[in-house]
Steps between C-alpha positions, in 0.01 A plus 500: 500500500754759599832509321369326190238564237272225628161474668473440872508145624123508554437608143742248359342225705162571353661517161660161543172345600323627191773439251491133595126499441571530127598132487241269352606184678260354757651160573349248732664520839817301542602296803605153593417208276225399740349845490508511122330162489211637704605411856573784741861510615557510875819707484451731200324833454390594147472879477483768232731782405546751221814469291819600688737728312807408704602265781756748633327646809691829486389565141138404548237741372174310526300302753587163339869591519464553873285194567763277340775687687330408829533134412879503482638811670450585867483858620654635818161599641138397437162657565273349764143581598436859601768623258766402751844377394649167604829331433581318180872450445552764768414397854520852643557857385553847637417819316763773499475868413583429137440128451505180703717221635363150444615185677468187288348173613752220537507188287330631184657371180477544127367210295857390419592489870677838513445666838297821484750726671494875547727533196258297286216731604709813443594390149136434413382835638783678317380338178144619571613856577747537213389743226645252250240241605221748430268355763166680509470402867827651621375859554197368688725301730793737547345837419555731209809686619766258382666162538533374859824396667464138614752327724524142627646353818517125449628434851207680659254389232382856441430716199495880535316713245586869497275709276585818311221666699237371746228283344234382747366226272828312462420213736161451337679504165724215615189280522426539127565202273728714283750506789532122512856395580683364196778257582849524342421251222226732375703820521780333304267435204219761476383366165446152641341655810241678287426177314470295819792274411767625744533194724577591860365855468204437730477609863134405538297181540425396141704412191375546144483135398301538180445785255283513189524866408158657465331179618603400853771529764551217750666557836625225732566539872864476610571204728747704705292816548416612855496881495126565517389851601444570868126576487309565821262213420585184313318463172270198508545218254780318322766675296466363145789299363420630152338820373400512134434848360288476184504801269131574437417851384124453467340521846187330365718206400640500853147472640422215261809304603434556871149363464628208291754406769798585280622779731522529877521880521470790260408865445157561350314812392193640672267372227602141583423520872135388473629166372660435841239655730330250727746227401671371812767332290667839443616793710517848353719774649476867407815710553571863418711503187533782244438867581323689221528878485493773237840651431542822300779609271597849615766567238476806280236457231266284708167652607565367847759759587178678607389380848141602427484247216652228717241571770224486241607149398463391863154656507368278218630164628285291731743272686232244592385474138860458384563223756185317396608510135856384566450262796130417499458610861779278637763775532537809715376850426797708609554859610880472512760371256546179699271221614296547815696364795843598368728603784472874576196541273196693622230478233235682700694828509608505135416829321352306209316718246129425489296438185348816353440442130326833447795697639744296292343591166617860501862387538493203262276617216694484174826383664695254287631208706736221390423208729697176511402197701609142564250225444533372857225743603198274480412269211664634183592822682139590582617725783682717249188523286300613806744785565493601134120510489473703821740757359313511171173556685663809654581635153861388466633362170672178610704261288565170679777256422388185683828309474662180607750580769798492267342780301398680818858496631629612163278808510499601866870438562646508150312808375470730802331774297273265305214473748293714737323260734523134600342273758804361676504142630747469787609176663626619837749226586636705788150539644585854605365853463831616357482260204268708277631832631852425380362504144353847542783719629850594393648501150290373210582163347660654192737683738604176669244525780190305588234773460274347235268797445760774559298615800630820658338473843767649727282458810477124442873479425578683822277271703665193346840642594372540857394135491852392411650698787228436762627351828203278585205318347239755601695778333556289189130417472405866544742605225369233263144614564596859428668400174212286377236751606682770307511284185128421526382850595703648213347240263844380395354150525143378557443185707243260356512138619707201600454198276504170693699182454250213510667170586314168490638196682352152470410307814818367660718791388567851630679811377597764756651845448605649834505872568348580162823401321402471133814308407509249787257209468517200730355178358395226739335159467239472776326168422 
């Protein structure tokens, strides 16, 4: 992220997912006593999650952090179908030249009965934006230029956000789980907030009623809650009184427990899908999830300061073959750095570099490449191995560190000159074109910026600046296209694939993510 020597939120989110996969626990799913005895509860959903690192929404880094944040902390806005925004704690909003004014819904309260006033919202947003908090989400929400000025008018029920410079994605950012409103009881005791023990901190529908760290997290619906998002269409089914998140790292174990009736929903891997095909007792949904693309280190000493060598790497990588290795044909072959269907994206006009292995050999023969990869890329990092072998076939001398994500972060972000090439796994929580681009322009991370590969593409940086100042959506989309096309044509990054999120729900249960929001799952009981 900008202003700190940290990865972008997308990178950290992937990292959090994989670091939790190191746990060896695969407990049977928890739930009510009836459910544990074999009967299916009529008011409980038993789901899976990776291990959360914190229960403070502002300090979340990983997908499990944000899924738990959604349980207890409401955001001002939410995503609906078609990538539209609807009201959460805000009932209306108006964009200004350098921010927005949001009018709060009336009657919303914290779990201890405190009214959610404009001042309560302001204090929570100030905490999110403060450099002392160190929120990885803050620059995505408020932009990279500096801390916003936030004012509250309790009489009018309005909150005004004035940014250091225009940031078109701010309203979308206010729908992210990391922006969940923390009530005064949580802000008064950040340590208890992070541990989930700050009573009265919650602005959302569920309270953490049970916690076995590393095993399960149980959430119970508030009796007094009535601040549901204002979606265009009502979600079918009953809101569960209890949601039990079971920490299960092994996706094969998840599949086993689903089939045994010990779970109601869960994420599985592509290899497990045949076990559910043709079985009308289960519904499988496939959602775009993690964007995979090659990212080069362009610092002095790396071979990839040479654009011809970067182009040659693109010429030896078959995107369809890579997707099949990593996602078994269930993902997307991509020509941009975002999933197909992302707002403003235009995959058909991307200047993607075509495969030409013969041409690549003259540029790569004898080149020494230090490649690092995270093991999320296919089983045991098989996607990384594919890239390594393609480069070797072109004559390059490639050393591959196929690491767990902790090691991957330590190298890519902790040793900026210690690698030459990585396949980047980006969780685009914003769901925007600007999300990956912000990691490819401006100062390098060791200089306090967010530019992971120290890319010096001034054309892309200029186009992204035009995006920030553009007066309308058409102009913003055009600027984003120019920026991304420049990155791809210059081989600063090479799009490969989008890895899917495969969710299985047993008959009588549903899980819905509206508007492609990765961190906003709605559980319903439909039987």
